[in-house]
gemmi code that builds the backbone of each chain (N, CA, C; Angstrom):
import gemmi

chains = {
    "A": [
        ("MET", (13.980, 30.752, 11.947), (15.188, 31.504, 12.275), (15.626, 31.212, 13.705)),
        ("GLU", (14.656, 31.241, 14.579), (14.977, 30.994, 15.983), (15.616, 29.623, 16.159)),
        ("ARG", (15.019, 28.652, 15.415), (15.490, 27.295, 15.579), (16.910, 27.149, 15.050)),
        ("ARG", (17.124, 27.798, 13.927), (18.442, 27.699, 13.332), (19.496, 28.294, 14.274)),
        ("LYS", (19.125, 29.369, 14.850), (20.032, 30.047, 15.770), (20.365, 29.128, 16.950)),
        ("PHE", (19.319, 28.500, 17.452), (19.483, 27.608, 18.589), (20.422, 26.465, 18.235)),
        ("LEU", (20.199, 25.924, 17.039), (20.990, 24.787, 16.591), (22.465, 25.159, 16.481)),
        ("SER", (22.728, 26.296, 15.854), (24.121, 26.682, 15.642), (24.805, 26.974, 16.978)),
        ("MET", (24.006, 27.485, 17.906), (24.603, 27.782, 19.206), (24.936, 26.507, 19.964)),
        ("THR", (24.060, 25.526, 19.817), (24.309, 24.244, 20.473), (25.556, 23.600, 19.897)),
        ("LEU", (25.659, 23.649, 18.575), (26.829, 23.091, 17.913), (28.088, 23.796, 18.380)),
        ("GLY", (27.979, 25.103, 18.485), (29.115, 25.894, 18.917), (29.563, 25.498, 20.309)),
        ("ALA", (28.588, 25.288, 21.170), (28.893, 24.916, 22.543), (29.583, 23.564, 22.585)),
        ("LEU", (29.121, 22.669, 21.722), (29.733, 21.343, 21.655), (31.182, 21.443, 21.200)),
        ("ALA", (31.397, 22.267, 20.167), (32.743, 22.425, 19.634), (33.668, 22.982, 20.708)),
        ("LEU", (33.122, 23.877, 21.515), (33.906, 24.472, 22.588), (34.336, 23.419, 23.591)),
        ("ALA", (33.394, 22.530, 23.862), (33.623, 21.531, 24.895), (34.747, 20.568, 24.532)),
        ("VAL", (34.964, 20.349, 23.228), (35.979, 19.372, 22.850), (37.387, 19.961, 22.837)),
        ("VAL", (37.500, 21.277, 22.949), (38.836, 21.873, 23.031), (39.455, 21.454, 24.365)),
        ("PRO", (40.574, 20.772, 24.321), (41.147, 20.298, 25.584), (41.530, 21.451, 26.508)),
        ("ALA", (41.325, 21.234, 27.761), (41.548, 22.298, 28.738), (42.999, 22.761, 28.760)),
        ("SER", (43.906, 21.855, 28.461), (45.322, 22.185, 28.562), (45.724, 23.247, 27.536)),
        ("VAL", (44.995, 23.280, 26.421), (45.341, 24.231, 25.368), (44.984, 25.644, 25.790)),
        ("ARG", (43.903, 25.758, 26.557), (43.460, 27.078, 26.973), (44.057, 27.405, 28.322)),
        ("ALA", (45.025, 28.283, 28.320), (45.693, 28.636, 29.564), (44.753, 29.454, 30.423)),
        ("GLU", (44.729, 30.758, 30.179), (43.806, 31.577, 30.935), (43.009, 32.431, 29.975)),
        ("ASP", (41.707, 32.345, 30.074), (40.865, 33.167, 29.237), (40.579, 34.455, 29.995)),
        ("PHE", (41.244, 35.514, 29.573), (41.127, 36.770, 30.318), (39.746, 37.395, 30.178)),
        ("ARG", (39.006, 36.971, 29.178), (37.661, 37.509, 29.050), (36.778, 36.985, 30.175)),
        ("LYS", (37.095, 35.774, 30.643), (36.305, 35.202, 31.729), (36.863, 35.601, 33.086)),
        ("SER", (38.189, 35.571, 33.207), (38.783, 35.817, 34.516), (38.771, 37.305, 34.873)),
        ("LYS", (38.834, 38.163, 33.860), (38.838, 39.599, 34.150), (37.858, 40.317, 33.236)),
        ("PRO", (36.571, 40.090, 33.411), (35.586, 40.695, 32.505), (35.599, 42.220, 32.529)),
        ("ALA", (35.999, 42.807, 33.646), (35.973, 44.270, 33.767), (36.929, 44.928, 32.780)),
        ("VAL", (37.995, 44.191, 32.421), (38.969, 44.754, 31.486), (38.304, 45.070, 30.155)),
        ("TRP", (37.412, 44.179, 29.745), (36.859, 44.269, 28.390), (35.695, 45.243, 28.303)),
        ("SER", (35.113, 45.587, 29.419), (34.002, 46.534, 29.365), (34.434, 47.938, 29.780)),
        ("ALA", (35.685, 48.087, 30.239), (36.160, 49.398, 30.682), (36.156, 50.378, 29.515)),
        ("LYS", (35.678, 51.583, 29.800), (35.543, 52.568, 28.724), (36.825, 53.352, 28.502)),
        ("SER", (37.613, 53.528, 29.535), (38.842, 54.296, 29.359), (40.056, 53.407, 29.556)),
        ("VAL", (41.154, 53.854, 28.955), (42.380, 53.073, 29.022), (42.832, 52.912, 30.479)),
        ("ASP", (42.724, 54.011, 31.230), (43.153, 53.948, 32.628), (42.362, 52.905, 33.414)),
        ("ASP", (41.036, 52.926, 33.219), (40.198, 51.956, 33.915), (40.544, 50.527, 33.510)),
        ("ALA", (40.782, 50.348, 32.211), (41.081, 49.002, 31.710), (42.396, 48.488, 32.291)),
        ("ILE", (43.389, 49.376, 32.349), (44.689, 48.968, 32.888), (44.547, 48.621, 34.370)),
        ("LYS", (43.745, 49.427, 35.059), (43.526, 49.170, 36.474), (42.825, 47.833, 36.687)),
        ("ALA", (41.834, 47.563, 35.835), (41.091, 46.305, 35.943), (41.991, 45.111, 35.649)),
        ("MET", (42.930, 45.326, 34.751), (43.814, 44.234, 34.341), (44.911, 44.000, 35.371)),
        ("TYR", (45.545, 45.077, 35.808), (46.744, 44.915, 36.627), (46.590, 45.426, 38.055)),
        ("GLY", (45.488, 46.135, 38.313), (45.272, 46.653, 39.649), (46.132, 47.853, 39.986)),
        ("SER", (46.783, 48.417, 38.995), (47.655, 49.557, 39.246), (47.813, 50.371, 37.966)),
        ("ASN", (48.123, 51.638, 38.119), (48.379, 52.468, 36.944), (49.805, 52.991, 36.953)),
        ("ASP", (50.619, 52.346, 37.732), (51.993, 52.786, 37.889), (52.856, 52.133, 36.802)),
        ("ILE", (52.963, 52.823, 35.675), (53.624, 52.215, 34.523), (54.915, 52.943, 34.194)),
        ("LYS", (55.953, 52.144, 33.931), (57.206, 52.708, 33.464), (57.190, 52.636, 31.956)),
        ("PHE", (57.320, 53.778, 31.301), (57.276, 53.726, 29.845), (58.661, 53.469, 29.266)),
        ("GLU", (59.052, 52.221, 29.332), (60.337, 51.803, 28.784), (60.314, 50.300, 28.545)),
        ("GLY", (61.262, 49.844, 27.754), (61.429, 48.407, 27.585), (60.523, 47.766, 26.547)),
        ("ILE", (59.587, 48.541, 26.042), (58.682, 47.980, 25.040), (58.735, 48.823, 23.791)),
        ("LYS", (58.816, 48.148, 22.674), (58.887, 48.848, 21.404), (57.532, 48.739, 20.723)),
        ("LEU", (57.014, 49.882, 20.299), (55.706, 49.906, 19.646), (55.830, 50.675, 18.344)),
        ("THR", (55.397, 50.047, 17.264), (55.446, 50.712, 15.967), (54.059, 50.741, 15.350)),
        ("ALA", (53.611, 51.929, 14.976), (52.340, 52.085, 14.279), (52.481, 53.302, 13.387)),
        ("PRO", (51.697, 53.391, 12.337), (51.844, 54.554, 11.442), (51.424, 55.843, 12.134)),
        ("ASP", (52.007, 56.985, 11.705), (51.615, 58.277, 12.264), (50.214, 58.650, 11.792)),
        ("VAL", (49.960, 58.323, 10.526), (48.641, 58.582, 9.968), (48.132, 57.279, 9.359)),
        ("ALA", (46.976, 56.834, 9.807), (46.395, 55.628, 9.238), (45.290, 56.040, 8.283)),
        ("SER", (45.421, 55.637, 7.020), (44.406, 56.034, 6.043), (43.144, 55.208, 6.236)),
        ("ASN", (43.301, 53.988, 6.682), (42.149, 53.118, 6.874), (42.073, 52.674, 8.337)),
        ("GLY", (41.112, 53.220, 9.048), (40.975, 52.871, 10.456), (40.504, 51.452, 10.685)),
        ("GLY", (40.115, 50.775, 9.619), (39.617, 49.406, 9.750), (40.712, 48.391, 9.928)),
        ("ALA", (41.927, 48.738, 9.550), (43.032, 47.790, 9.694), (44.323, 48.576, 9.867)),
        ("ILE", (44.640, 48.892, 11.098), (45.853, 49.648, 11.386), (46.930, 48.671, 11.842)),
        ("PRO", (48.033, 48.622, 11.119), (49.092, 47.690, 11.531), (49.781, 48.168, 12.806)),
        ("VAL", (49.876, 47.318, 13.773), (50.539, 47.649, 15.030), (51.565, 46.550, 15.319)),
        ("ASP", (52.809, 46.966, 15.457), (53.868, 46.011, 15.794), (54.370, 46.323, 17.189)),
        ("PHE", (54.583, 45.301, 17.980), (55.176, 45.563, 19.281), (56.068, 44.407, 19.691)),
        ("SER", (57.096, 44.747, 20.448), (58.032, 43.725, 20.882), (58.666, 44.154, 22.191)),
        ("THR", (59.171, 43.180, 22.906), (59.909, 43.476, 24.125), (60.908, 42.360, 24.390)),
        ("ASP", (62.032, 42.743, 24.967), (63.030, 41.751, 25.365), (62.887, 41.410, 26.837)),
        ("LEU", (61.971, 42.103, 27.505), (61.771, 41.851, 28.934), (61.122, 40.493, 29.143)),
        ("ASP", (61.285, 39.998, 30.347), (60.661, 38.750, 30.737), (59.261, 39.096, 31.253)),
        ("VAL", (58.247, 38.877, 30.445), (56.923, 39.358, 30.839), (55.898, 38.226, 31.004)),
        ("LYS", (54.956, 38.492, 31.892), (53.868, 37.543, 32.152), (52.720, 37.736, 31.177)),
        ("THR", (52.358, 39.005, 30.980), (51.269, 39.319, 30.052), (51.590, 40.595, 29.294)),
        ("ILE", (51.004, 40.691, 28.120), (51.099, 41.928, 27.345), (49.676, 42.291, 26.931)),
        ("ALA", (49.290, 43.533, 27.172), (47.939, 43.941, 26.823), (47.989, 45.166, 25.930)),
        ("VAL", (47.063, 45.230, 24.990), (46.993, 46.356, 24.071), (45.680, 47.101, 24.294)),
        ("PHE", (45.778, 48.415, 24.458), (44.598, 49.259, 24.654), (44.624, 50.421, 23.664)),
        ("GLN", (43.477, 51.022, 23.446), (43.412, 52.258, 22.663), (42.228, 53.079, 23.180)),
        ("ASP", (42.232, 54.372, 22.851), (41.185, 55.230, 23.416), (40.234, 55.793, 22.364)),
        ("ALA", (40.207, 55.178, 21.169), (39.361, 55.713, 20.104), (38.028, 54.979, 19.979)),
        ("ASN", (37.920, 53.835, 20.588), (36.727, 53.007, 20.441), (35.881, 53.033, 21.716)),
        ("PRO", (34.644, 52.525, 21.639), (33.781, 52.559, 22.830), (34.405, 51.890, 24.054)),
        ("GLU", (35.106, 50.795, 23.839), (35.810, 50.166, 24.955), (37.313, 50.168, 24.662)),
        ("ALA", (38.091, 50.027, 25.713), (39.522, 50.280, 25.568), (40.363, 49.064, 25.173)),
        ("ALA", (39.995, 47.899, 25.664), (40.878, 46.746, 25.499), (40.828, 46.173, 24.090)),
        ("VAL", (41.976, 45.834, 23.555), (42.041, 45.188, 22.249), (42.410, 43.721, 22.416)),
        ("LEU", (43.505, 43.467, 23.103), (43.845, 42.072, 23.327), (44.810, 41.921, 24.495)),
        ("VAL", (44.862, 40.696, 25.003), (45.810, 40.351, 26.052), (46.527, 39.082, 25.610)),
        ("ILE", (47.839, 39.156, 25.596), (48.633, 37.989, 25.228), (49.289, 37.441, 26.481)),
        ("GLU", (49.248, 36.132, 26.587), (49.942, 35.484, 27.687), (51.089, 34.683, 27.088)),
        ("PRO", (52.290, 35.224, 27.133), (53.419, 34.529, 26.508), (53.669, 33.170, 27.166)),
        ("THR", (54.075, 32.214, 26.373), (54.447, 30.908, 26.911), (55.967, 30.848, 26.971)),
        ("LYS", (56.477, 29.752, 27.488), (57.941, 29.660, 27.618), (58.641, 29.610, 26.265)),
        ("TYR", (57.878, 29.384, 25.200), (58.472, 29.335, 23.871), (58.395, 30.680, 23.146)),
        ("SER", (57.632, 31.595, 23.701), (57.352, 32.819, 22.956), (58.568, 33.707, 22.768)),
        ("VAL", (58.680, 34.240, 21.559), (59.567, 35.355, 21.302), (58.620, 36.538, 21.230)),
        ("ASN", (58.778, 37.490, 22.128), (57.745, 38.516, 22.247), (57.854, 39.595, 21.192)),
        ("LYS", (57.447, 39.203, 20.015), (57.458, 40.129, 18.890), (56.181, 39.846, 18.114)),
        ("TYR", (55.303, 40.794, 18.058), (54.002, 40.553, 17.443), (53.637, 41.650, 16.451)),
        ("SER", (52.842, 41.260, 15.468), (52.226, 42.228, 14.571), (50.742, 41.904, 14.509)),
        ("ILE", (49.933, 42.915, 14.682), (48.497, 42.693, 14.587), (47.879, 43.839, 13.793)),
        ("LYS", (46.625, 43.671, 13.462), (45.892, 44.776, 12.830), (44.674, 45.072, 13.670)),
        ("ILE", (44.478, 46.337, 13.955), (43.354, 46.700, 14.811), (42.461, 47.737, 14.139)),
        ("LYS", (41.285, 47.911, 14.741), (40.334, 48.910, 14.260), (40.344, 50.090, 15.217)),
        ("MET", (40.261, 51.290, 14.663), (40.078, 52.465, 15.496), (39.051, 53.370, 14.843)),
        ("ALA", (38.089, 53.827, 15.618), (36.991, 54.614, 15.066), (37.423, 56.032, 14.736)),
        ("LYS", (38.423, 56.537, 15.452), (38.907, 57.895, 15.199), (40.358, 57.978, 15.658)),
        ("SER", (40.937, 59.162, 15.522), (42.316, 59.343, 15.964), (42.412, 59.081, 17.463)),
        ("GLY", (43.527, 58.538, 17.873), (43.655, 58.244, 19.292), (45.035, 57.720, 19.614)),
        ("THR", (45.146, 57.196, 20.809), (46.433, 56.717, 21.289), (46.359, 55.218, 21.578)),
        ("ILE", (47.358, 54.516, 21.107), (47.483, 53.094, 21.412), (48.407, 52.962, 22.618)),
        ("THR", (48.008, 52.214, 23.601), (48.845, 52.008, 24.777), (49.077, 50.505, 24.951)),
        ("ILE", (50.330, 50.162, 25.146), (50.661, 48.760, 25.406), (51.222, 48.671, 26.807)),
        ("VAL", (50.708, 47.747, 27.576), (51.193, 47.575, 28.940), (51.546, 46.107, 29.137)),
        ("ALA", (52.738, 45.872, 29.631), (53.160, 44.508, 29.909), (53.532, 44.398, 31.374)),
        ("GLN", (53.216, 43.276, 31.952), (53.626, 43.058, 33.332), (54.811, 42.112, 33.341)),
        ("GLY", (55.912, 42.591, 33.885), (57.106, 41.784, 33.952), (56.986, 40.723, 35.034)),
        ("ASN", (57.866, 39.754, 34.989), (57.871, 38.737, 36.039), (58.278, 39.323, 37.385)),
        ("ASP", (58.840, 40.537, 37.348), (59.171, 41.229, 38.593), (57.950, 41.951, 39.159)),
        ("GLY", (56.807, 41.843, 38.463), (55.583, 42.445, 38.975), (55.369, 43.874, 38.545)),
        ("LYS", (56.392, 44.486, 37.965), (56.271, 45.883, 37.557), (55.588, 45.993, 36.194)),
        ("LEU", (55.031, 47.151, 35.938), (54.357, 47.375, 34.666), (55.234, 48.211, 33.744)),
        ("TYR", (55.326, 47.751, 32.520), (56.083, 48.485, 31.513), (55.146, 48.832, 30.370)),
        ("GLY", (55.385, 49.977, 29.754), (54.444, 50.356, 28.718), (55.064, 51.125, 27.570)),
        ("ALA", (54.239, 51.346, 26.551), (54.623, 52.157, 25.411), (53.349, 52.776, 24.858)),
        ("LYS", (53.501, 53.978, 24.314), (52.344, 54.700, 23.793), (52.634, 55.210, 22.410)),
        ("LYS", (51.579, 55.338, 21.628), (51.746, 55.925, 20.295), (50.429, 56.591, 19.914)),
        ("THR", (50.516, 57.864, 19.588), (49.316, 58.588, 19.169), (49.314, 58.691, 17.655)),
        ("LEU", (48.188, 58.419, 17.057), (48.130, 58.488, 15.602), (46.832, 59.102, 15.115)),
        ("ASP", (46.892, 59.587, 13.878), (45.712, 60.153, 13.242), (45.055, 59.089, 12.390)),
        ("VAL", (43.763, 59.013, 12.486), (43.028, 58.074, 11.656), (42.187, 58.883, 10.682)),
        ("ALA", (42.428, 58.662, 9.384), (41.736, 59.455, 8.377), (40.294, 58.989, 8.213)),
        ("LEU", (40.107, 57.693, 8.199), (38.781, 57.137, 7.978), (38.503, 56.132, 9.086)),
        ("GLY", (37.490, 56.396, 9.874), (37.211, 55.539, 11.022), (36.868, 54.116, 10.627)),
        ("GLY", (37.280, 53.185, 11.458), (37.125, 51.779, 11.100), (35.981, 51.077, 11.763)),
        ("CYS", (35.342, 51.690, 12.734), (34.306, 50.965, 13.452), (32.913, 51.304, 12.952)),
        ("GLU", (32.850, 52.150, 11.940), (31.583, 52.554, 11.356), (30.639, 53.077, 12.418)),
        ("GLY", (31.106, 54.037, 13.123), (30.263, 54.684, 14.135), (30.665, 54.299, 15.429)),
    ],
    "B": [
        ("MET", (32.434, 26.450, 7.209), (32.975, 27.216, 8.330), (34.324, 27.788, 7.957)),
        ("ALA", (34.401, 28.956, 8.259), (35.648, 29.654, 7.937), (36.811, 29.099, 8.759)),
        ("GLY", (37.980, 29.416, 8.340), (39.133, 28.886, 9.053), (40.248, 29.895, 9.199)),
        ("ILE", (41.404, 29.380, 9.545), (42.565, 30.238, 9.731), (43.657, 29.751, 8.784)),
        ("LYS", (44.251, 30.693, 8.102), (45.397, 30.343, 7.265), (46.647, 30.519, 8.102)),
        ("VAL", (47.512, 29.541, 8.069), (48.715, 29.611, 8.889), (49.943, 29.379, 8.014)),
        ("LYS", (50.888, 30.290, 8.129), (52.169, 30.101, 7.447), (53.263, 30.189, 8.489)),
        ("ALA", (54.171, 29.242, 8.473), (55.224, 29.252, 9.487), (56.563, 29.010, 8.818)),
        ("LYS", (57.560, 29.722, 9.296), (58.886, 29.576, 8.709), (59.943, 29.544, 9.799)),
        ("LEU", (60.831, 28.582, 9.676), (61.903, 28.451, 10.659), (63.162, 29.097, 10.115)),
        ("LYS", (63.711, 30.014, 10.891), (64.932, 30.681, 10.453), (65.743, 31.061, 11.682)),
        ("GLY", (66.972, 30.636, 11.704), (67.852, 30.981, 12.814), (67.323, 30.534, 14.166)),
        ("GLY", (66.638, 29.391, 14.187), (66.156, 28.854, 15.448), (64.840, 29.447, 15.912)),
        ("VAL", (64.345, 30.438, 15.183), (63.082, 31.058, 15.566), (62.038, 30.759, 14.495)),
        ("VAL", (60.875, 30.336, 14.942), (59.787, 30.086, 14.001), (58.923, 31.335, 13.932)),
        ("LYS", (58.765, 31.869, 12.730), (57.904, 33.034, 12.540), (56.595, 32.574, 11.930)),
        ("VAL", (55.526, 32.971, 12.541), (54.218, 32.537, 12.061), (53.408, 33.736, 11.604)),
        ("LYS", (52.749, 33.550, 10.486), (51.839, 34.571, 9.976), (50.500, 33.874, 9.819)),
        ("ALA", (49.486, 34.447, 10.397), (48.188, 33.784, 10.339), (47.099, 34.774, 9.984)),
        ("MET", (46.110, 34.285, 9.259), (44.957, 35.112, 8.966), (43.693, 34.326, 9.263)),
        ("ALA", (42.865, 34.884, 10.119), (41.596, 34.246, 10.442), (40.504, 34.899, 9.602)),
        ("LYS", (39.658, 34.073, 9.031), (38.576, 34.634, 8.233), (37.377, 34.868, 9.155)),
        ("HIS", (37.158, 36.119, 9.468), (36.080, 36.421, 10.392), (35.642, 37.869, 10.204)),
        ("ALA", (34.352, 38.114, 10.266), (33.831, 39.460, 10.028), (34.177, 40.427, 11.151)),
        ("MET", (34.428, 39.908, 12.363), (34.746, 40.751, 13.510), (33.724, 41.892, 13.650)),
        ("MET", (32.476, 41.524, 13.746), (31.386, 42.496, 13.859), (31.359, 43.083, 15.269)),
        ("THR", (31.568, 44.391, 15.363), (31.535, 45.030, 16.689), (30.084, 45.293, 17.101)),
        ("TYR", (29.894, 45.646, 18.347), (28.547, 45.928, 18.842), (27.924, 47.093, 18.073)),
        ("ASN", (28.722, 48.126, 17.837), (28.201, 49.286, 17.135), (27.827, 48.963, 15.702)),
        ("MET", (28.679, 48.158, 15.048), (28.411, 47.763, 13.674), (27.142, 46.928, 13.609)),
        ("ALA", (26.999, 46.036, 14.554), (25.839, 45.154, 14.566), (24.562, 45.965, 14.734)),
        ("GLU", (24.642, 46.968, 15.580), (23.469, 47.784, 15.833), (23.084, 48.576, 14.584)),
        ("LYS", (24.100, 49.062, 13.900), (23.853, 49.879, 12.723), (23.330, 49.036, 11.555)),
        ("LYS", (23.906, 47.873, 11.390), (23.584, 47.077, 10.214), (22.370, 46.181, 10.412)),
        ("THR", (22.204, 45.649, 11.601), (21.126, 44.680, 11.796), (20.128, 45.159, 12.830)),
        ("GLY", (20.415, 46.262, 13.490), (19.468, 46.803, 14.452), (19.553, 46.191, 15.826)),
        ("SER", (20.444, 45.221, 15.984), (20.542, 44.603, 17.305), (21.996, 44.393, 17.703)),
        ("ARG", (22.315, 44.820, 18.877), (23.688, 44.642, 19.361), (24.013, 43.173, 19.582)),
        ("ASP", (22.954, 42.365, 19.701), (23.172, 40.936, 19.963), (23.801, 40.208, 18.788)),
        ("ASN", (23.771, 40.842, 17.605), (24.343, 40.168, 16.449), (25.851, 40.359, 16.347)),
        ("ALA", (26.406, 41.072, 17.266), (27.856, 41.252, 17.248), (28.538, 39.902, 17.433)),
        ("ASN", (29.625, 39.751, 16.729), (30.365, 38.499, 16.865), (31.814, 38.759, 16.495)),
        ("PHE", (32.697, 38.334, 17.337), (34.112, 38.549, 17.060), (34.928, 37.493, 17.792)),
        ("ILE", (36.156, 37.333, 17.350), (37.030, 36.327, 17.948), (37.420, 36.769, 19.356)),
        ("THR", (37.296, 35.880, 20.288), (37.592, 36.256, 21.669), (38.852, 35.573, 22.203)),
        ("HIS", (39.248, 34.485, 21.563), (40.420, 33.793, 22.079), (41.128, 33.042, 20.948)),
        ("ILE", (42.429, 33.158, 20.931), (43.202, 32.469, 19.902), (44.359, 31.730, 20.564)),
        ("THR", (44.534, 30.489, 20.178), (45.705, 29.775, 20.674), (46.419, 29.109, 19.499)),
        ("ALA", (47.710, 28.914, 19.664), (48.486, 28.169, 18.682), (49.284, 27.112, 19.425)),
        ("THR", (49.327, 25.929, 18.860), (50.088, 24.854, 19.497), (51.010, 24.194, 18.475)),
        ("VAL", (52.131, 23.693, 18.969), (53.043, 22.887, 18.171), (53.344, 21.645, 18.991)),
        ("ASN", (53.133, 20.487, 18.387), (53.367, 19.217, 19.084), (52.698, 19.186, 20.468)),
        ("GLY", (51.528, 19.764, 20.548), (50.784, 19.716, 21.796), (51.174, 20.781, 22.816)),
        ("GLU", (52.193, 21.576, 22.521), (52.614, 22.634, 23.448), (52.093, 23.978, 22.944)),
        ("THR", (51.573, 24.756, 23.873), (51.042, 26.059, 23.493), (52.171, 27.047, 23.218)),
        ("VAL", (52.091, 27.712, 22.079), (53.099, 28.717, 21.758), (52.512, 30.120, 21.675)),
        ("LEU", (51.176, 30.195, 21.641), (50.533, 31.511, 21.641), (49.203, 31.402, 22.367)),
        ("ASP", (48.951, 32.365, 23.233), (47.687, 32.384, 23.944), (47.235, 33.834, 24.027)),
        ("MET", (46.129, 34.114, 23.382), (45.748, 35.508, 23.215), (44.241, 35.655, 23.431)),
        ("SER", (43.847, 36.565, 24.312), (42.446, 36.914, 24.462), (42.221, 38.197, 23.681)),
        ("THR", (41.202, 38.242, 22.866), (41.038, 39.391, 21.987), (39.648, 40.018, 22.115)),
        ("SER", (39.530, 41.237, 21.609), (38.253, 41.934, 21.663), (37.772, 42.244, 20.251)),
        ("GLN", (36.704, 43.012, 20.190), (36.080, 43.353, 18.910), (36.916, 44.282, 18.050)),
        ("PHE", (38.014, 44.807, 18.574), (38.725, 45.839, 17.832), (39.895, 45.333, 17.009)),
        ("LEU", (39.985, 44.035, 16.826), (40.900, 43.551, 15.804), (40.235, 43.843, 14.465)),
        ("SER", (41.035, 43.969, 13.407), (40.467, 44.289, 12.113), (39.626, 43.129, 11.591)),
        ("LYS", (38.859, 43.413, 10.559), (38.123, 42.347, 9.880), (39.142, 41.387, 9.264)),
        ("ASN", (38.845, 40.117, 9.271), (39.806, 39.101, 8.815), (41.198, 39.380, 9.387)),
        ("PRO", (41.326, 39.351, 10.681), (42.568, 39.815, 11.313), (43.792, 38.993, 10.928)),
        ("ILE", (44.863, 39.730, 10.693), (46.152, 39.113, 10.410), (47.011, 39.307, 11.641)),
        ("PHE", (47.707, 38.287, 12.056), (48.638, 38.516, 13.140), (49.892, 37.695, 12.933)),
        ("LYS", (50.981, 38.268, 13.413), (52.269, 37.582, 13.309), (52.799, 37.386, 14.705)),
        ("PHE", (53.401, 36.247, 14.936), (54.050, 36.029, 16.222), (55.219, 35.065, 16.003)),
        ("GLN", (56.041, 34.936, 17.024), (57.242, 34.115, 16.887), (57.431, 33.252, 18.116)),
        ("PHE", (58.104, 32.137, 17.911), (58.465, 31.320, 19.062), (59.740, 30.546, 18.761)),
        ("LYS", (60.373, 30.052, 19.803), (61.601, 29.290, 19.609), (61.669, 28.168, 20.633)),
        ("GLY", (62.597, 27.249, 20.408), (62.773, 26.161, 21.373), (61.857, 24.982, 21.132)),
        ("ILE", (60.999, 25.090, 20.161), (60.119, 23.977, 19.829), (59.770, 24.084, 18.347)),
        ("GLY", (59.534, 22.921, 17.739), (59.122, 22.919, 16.350), (60.301, 22.849, 15.406)),
        ("LYS", (60.254, 21.871, 14.512), (61.264, 21.796, 13.477), (60.557, 21.751, 12.133)),
        ("LYS", (61.334, 21.806, 11.087), (60.734, 21.818, 9.755), (59.843, 20.590, 9.585)),
        ("GLY", (58.654, 20.818, 9.057), (57.724, 19.717, 8.841), (56.704, 19.582, 9.956)),
        ("ASP", (57.015, 20.101, 11.148), (56.023, 20.095, 12.229), (54.874, 21.029, 11.871)),
        ("LYS", (53.757, 20.764, 12.503), (52.601, 21.597, 12.175), (52.284, 22.573, 13.295)),
        ("VAL", (51.973, 23.800, 12.893), (51.461, 24.793, 13.839), (49.938, 24.748, 13.723)),
        ("GLN", (49.288, 24.444, 14.833), (47.838, 24.370, 14.820), (47.264, 25.562, 15.555)),
        ("MET", (46.256, 26.166, 14.958), (45.651, 27.316, 15.606), (44.152, 27.131, 15.766)),
        ("ILE", (43.676, 27.561, 16.889), (42.239, 27.490, 17.156), (41.791, 28.854, 17.656)),
        ("ALA", (40.735, 29.364, 17.065), (40.153, 30.621, 17.541), (38.704, 30.367, 17.934)),
        ("THR", (38.277, 31.023, 18.981), (36.902, 30.897, 19.430), (36.248, 32.258, 19.317)),
        ("ASP", (35.004, 32.308, 18.841), (34.348, 33.609, 18.784), (33.250, 33.722, 19.839)),
        ("LEU", (32.637, 34.889, 19.856), (31.682, 35.215, 20.904), (30.487, 34.270, 20.926)),
        ("LYS", (30.096, 33.785, 19.757), (28.954, 32.896, 19.665), (29.336, 31.441, 19.907)),
        ("GLY", (30.602, 31.212, 20.197), (31.025, 29.850, 20.517), (31.496, 29.042, 19.337)),
        ("ASN", (31.538, 29.650, 18.152), (32.071, 28.927, 16.996), (33.588, 28.819, 17.123)),
        ("THR", (34.138, 27.754, 16.566), (35.594, 27.668, 16.551), (36.093, 27.715, 15.119)),
        ("LEU", (37.218, 28.360, 14.969), (37.898, 28.404, 13.684), (39.192, 27.648, 13.876)),
        ("LYS", (39.524, 26.846, 12.854), (40.749, 26.070, 12.997), (41.625, 26.257, 11.779)),
        ("GLY", (42.889, 26.071, 11.977), (43.796, 26.128, 10.855), (45.122, 25.529, 11.249)),
        ("LYS", (45.855, 25.048, 10.254), (47.190, 24.573, 10.563), (48.116, 24.803, 9.390)),
        ("GLY", (49.373, 24.897, 9.692), (50.362, 25.117, 8.655), (51.647, 24.416, 9.025)),
        ("LYS", (52.327, 23.914, 7.990), (53.593, 23.230, 8.232), (54.700, 24.244, 8.397)),
        ("ILE", (55.621, 23.944, 9.269), (56.786, 24.820, 9.417), (57.733, 24.546, 8.264)),
        ("LYS", (58.103, 25.610, 7.562), (58.975, 25.443, 6.399), (60.369, 25.927, 6.715)),
    ],
}
model = gemmi.Model(1)
for chain_id, residues in chains.items():
    chain = gemmi.Chain(chain_id)
    for i, (resn, *xyz) in enumerate(residues, 1):
        res = gemmi.Residue()
        res.name, res.seqid = resn, gemmi.SeqId(i, " ")
        for name, pos in zip(("N", "CA", "C"), xyz):
            atom = gemmi.Atom()
            atom.name, atom.element = name, gemmi.Element(name[0])
            atom.pos, atom.b_iso = gemmi.Position(*pos), 0.0
            res.add_atom(atom)
        chain.add_residue(res)
    model.add_chain(chain)
structure = gemmi.Structure()
structure.add_model(model)
structure.setup_entities()
């Protein structure tokens, strides 16, 4: 078992190495590790942007009021603002950060994703505009059946 | 090795992409409960999409995407019918998932 594990990890590392550097813009998991381990939304936002001064406007967030299955909650978000990054957080799971998108010059900032939430909570989306300001949107929802299995 | 299903459609100058990555997205808590060790957690940590060598999506992700996560995104200004959207996802253990789809 140990050997197999070692082998697969080596292969994985090799596969990683062949991904051209140009394709990977910025890996926020490496550049901002604190974002991903932050337990609260406020801490995560601070780790990501260095500020909690958010204007709640300019971003559209759609999620169900009641999610029957916490394992796959559809979340749609979009913005017409000129943004550098968009980050999604929630406060129902052990850690707050869900994802960070770095739009490219081709991006139309309209996304749909599915996320897991262990219990009822609030989804917060924060985007940093090219003007440096933070814009956000919030949505609180009920989760009938938790998705993280504890 | 699992992969990513990619569907792309060009309409009104905007390419809409729908993708599904086949991945268990095992969280730390799930791993601990099911296998007794948090080290068995594994989930997609980074996803990129490219068209003709240009990046159109760059996303860092955590364990809280759903199992077999579906995501939709859009881009414009690049890609015509017949071009391929290529997607690569990397998970915590360093495995890569790949997928591509033609723009219709």
